[in-house]
N, C-alpha and C positions, 0 to 999 in steps of 0.2 A: 300417322306421325304428324306433328304440328308443322304448319307451313314455314315457320321460321327456323326449323332444323332440317327439313327435307330438301337439302340442296340439290339432290339429284333431279328432282322434278320441280324446281323452284319457279314459282310465279309470284310476282310482287302483288301485294294488296292494292286496291284502288287508292290513289293518293289525291288529296283535295286540290293540290296545286297544278295537277296535270289535266288541263281542260282547255277547250276552245269553244267559241260561240260563232254561229252563223246567223245572219238575219239580213233582211233587205234583198239585195241582188245576189244572194249566196256568197257574199264576200267573207273571207276568213279573217277573223280579228283576234289572233292569239295574243297580241301585245296591247290591244286597245281595251279589251274586256279585263278589268281588274278582279271582279268577283261576280258570281251569279248564283242565284238560289235554284235548287232543283224543284221540279213540280211536286206538288203535294195536294192531297184532297181530304175532305171530311165527308162523313155520311150522316145525314140528318136522322132523327129518330122519332118514332111515334109511340107514346105511352098508352097502354090500356090498363086500367085499374079494375080489379075484381076482388071484392071483399077486402082482405088485408094485404093483397098482393099487387105488385106492379109488373107488367110484362112489356117488353120493349121490342119494337120491330124496326128494321132498317128502312130508311126512306130514300131520298135522292142523294146522289153523289155530287158534290160541288168542289171543283178544283180551285185552289188558291192561286193568287197572282204570283208571278215570277218577277223578281227584282234583279236588275243588273247595275253594276257600277262600272262606268267607262271612264278612261282618262281621255283628255282632249289634247292630242299632240299638236293641233293647229294646222298641220299638213299631213293627212287630210283634216279638215275642220269638222269635227264631230258635231259641234253645236249647230252649224249650218246644215249639215246632212240631215240631222234629226228634224230641224225646222222645215226643211224642204219636204221631208216625208209627211209632216203634218199638213202642209199646204196641199200636197198632192192627194192627201186623204179627204180633202174637201173643206179644210178650215181656211178662212180668209179674214183678215182684219177689216173692221168696218171703215168704210169711206163712202164718198158721194156716189161712186160708181161701183159699189160692191156687187158682184154677181150674186144671183139668188141661188146659191148652192150651200149645202151643209155637209157635215161629216156623214159618211155612210160606212156600214160594216164592210161592204164589198171593196170600196176603194182603200179602206184602212188595212184590210187583210192583204190586198195587192201590194201595198208598200212594204209590209213585213215579209211577205211571201212565206217561205219555209223557215221557221225558227228552230235551230238545232243546238242542243247543248251536249257536247261530247266529252267523255273522259277518255284519255289516251295513255298509252305507254309505248316504250320502244318495241319494235317488232321482235318477236321471239327469235332466238338464235337458230341458224339453219335456213332462214328465209333470205331472200334477195334484199339486202339493205344497202342503200346508197348513201346513208348518212343523214337523210332527211325523212325517210319513211317512218311512220308511226302506225300503231294499231289502235283502232277504236274499240274499246272494251265495253263501253256503255254509251248509248245515244238516246236522248229524249227529243222528241219532235212535238212542238206545240202546234195544235191544230186550231185554225181560226184565230190566230193571235193578232192583237192590235195594241197600239200604245195607249195606255190608260193615264200615265203620269210621267212627266219629265221635270227634273230639277237640275238646273244648269250649274249648280254648285255655289260655294261661298268664297269670298275673297278676304284676305287678311294680310297686312304688312308683316305679320309675324309668322307667316306660313309660306315656305318655299317649295311645297309639294306641287305636283302637277294638278291642274284643275280637273275636278271630277264631275261627271254627269250621272245622275241617278235616273234610271228608266224602269218603270213598272209596266208589265205586260199582262193584259187580260186575254184569256183564251178559253175555248170551249172544253177541250180535254187534251191530254197528252198521251203519246204512245211511246213505249220503250222498245228499242230495237237492239237485239243482241244476236241476230242471225248472222254468223260469220264475222269476218273482220272487214273493216272499211279502211282502205289505205289511201292516203292523200298526202302529197308533200306539203310540209308546213310552209305557209306563205305563197301557195300556188297561185291564188287569185289576187295577190296584193296589187299588181299593176292595174288590173281592172278596177279595183276599189279606188285607187288613187285617181285614175282617169275619171271615174264617175263623180268623185268629190269635186272636180273642177266644173261640173255642169250645174 
């Protein structure tokens, strides 16, 4: 029976607007992340020609970058947080006393730590729900992720929307976690996030 008529065992399909993103110090940003792309990959190919025929063989897997759009609420200051992450990754502006350090993969990955993209839904009926619990139905984890591109947004007198920041992440590969449910109260680590933003 189709899922939209089988109300006795009804489970909602995955919805694009039910998601949350973790990055950095494992802070949950359900209201800062406006959009995010899921991981994707392509497989290169090698062609072998024989007489009038072409035969193709799979080559290497290459994962595409992930893009996020964040709003900047000002408190916490997302622009400053991202800039601090770049400085802590090894980037410094040139000056007369510039230390002889550069960006490194190790320090860049350390700033991002574990990048997680989760799709969520309300916990199923019959479970212990306190009004804030949700069930993770799909979780992507970006392995070896680091910041490749940051755009701090555009300004216009004719635009009264929140300032947006675009972030592009490069990573080595991604893993999909669907083993069991992962429950965590929404906003659990918000106080830690705000405290870190002051540093």
